[in-house]
C-alpha positions in Angstrom: 7.6 69.0 65.8 5.5 72.1 66.0 1.8 71.8 65.0 0.6 74.9 63.2 -2.8 76.1 62.2 -2.9 77.1 58.5 -5.7 79.2 57.3 -6.8 81.0 54.2 -4.1 83.7 54.6 -0.5 82.7 53.6 1.8 81.9 56.6 5.6 81.6 56.5 6.5 78.4 58.4 10.2 78.4 57.7 12.6 81.3 57.3 15.2 81.4 54.5 18.0 79.1 55.7 21.3 78.7 53.7 22.3 75.8 56.0 19.0 73.8 55.7 19.4 70.0 55.8 15.7 69.4 55.4 12.2 70.9 55.8 8.9 69.1 55.7 5.2 69.9 56.2 2.6 67.2 56.8 -1.1 67.8 56.9 -2.2 65.8 59.9 -4.5 62.9 58.9 -8.3 63.1 59.4 -8.1 60.0 61.6 -6.3 62.3 64.2 -7.9 65.6 63.4 -11.3 65.2 61.8 -11.4 68.8 60.5 -8.4 68.4 58.3 -10.4 67.9 55.2 -9.0 70.8 53.1 -5.9 71.2 50.9 -2.7 73.0 52.0 -0.5 74.6 49.3 3.2 75.1 49.8 5.7 77.4 48.0 9.3 78.2 48.5 10.3 81.9 48.2 6.8 83.5 48.0 3.2 82.9 49.1 1.1 80.6 47.0 -2.5 80.9 46.0 -4.9 78.2 47.4 -6.2 77.0 44.1 -5.3 73.8 42.3 -5.7 75.6 39.0 -3.0 78.2 39.7 0.6 77.6 39.0 1.8 79.5 42.1 2.5 76.5 44.4 5.4 74.0 44.6 3.3 71.2 46.3 -0.2 70.5 47.6 -1.0 68.4 50.7 -4.2 66.5 51.4 -4.9 64.8 54.7 -1.8 62.7 55.8 0.4 63.8 52.9 3.8 65.4 53.4 6.3 67.3 51.2 9.1 69.8 51.4 12.8 69.8 50.5 15.1 66.7 51.1 12.3 65.2 53.3 13.9 61.7 53.1 17.3 63.1 54.1 18.9 61.4 51.1 21.0 64.5 50.1 23.7 66.2 52.2 21.6 69.3 52.2 18.2 70.6 51.1 18.2 71.9 47.5 15.7 74.6 48.4 16.8 77.1 51.0 14.2 79.8 50.5 11.4 80.6 53.1 8.5 78.2 53.0 5.0 79.5 52.9 1.7 77.6 53.4 -1.9 78.4 52.8 -5.1 76.3 53.0 -8.3 76.4 51.0 -10.2 75.7 54.3 -9.6 77.5 57.6 -7.7 75.9 60.5 -5.9 73.0 58.8 -3.4 71.5 61.3 0.1 70.9 59.9 3.3 69.5 61.4 6.4 71.3 60.3 10.0 70.0 60.8 13.2 71.7 59.8 16.8 70.6 60.4 19.9 72.7 59.9 23.4 71.6 59.1 25.6 72.1 62.0 29.3 72.5 61.9 31.2 69.8 63.7 32.9 70.7 66.9 36.7 70.4 66.7 37.8 67.3 68.6 40.1 67.9 71.6 43.3 66.1 71.3 
């Protein structure tokens, strides 16, 4: 799981993926990284604005929180396949990002 530094400029953390099974972003808790005191805003398909009053984001993360598309793996595929962008209201917020892709099964040799 890659750790990424998210700042006050939007960053694409996941490309558009038509075979996406899941994608999740978690703002690392302050008990692990003390400087993670800001908010991280996520949006599929375009860059959000780092402001709780805007309607440009799909989700907001505070320390320890996670969100994304099909993060519990309950569906056969993620409903959102667009690129995922993150931006923070405070510089250098550390986020874990996980993405899994649906793989075609190999034909069994008989």
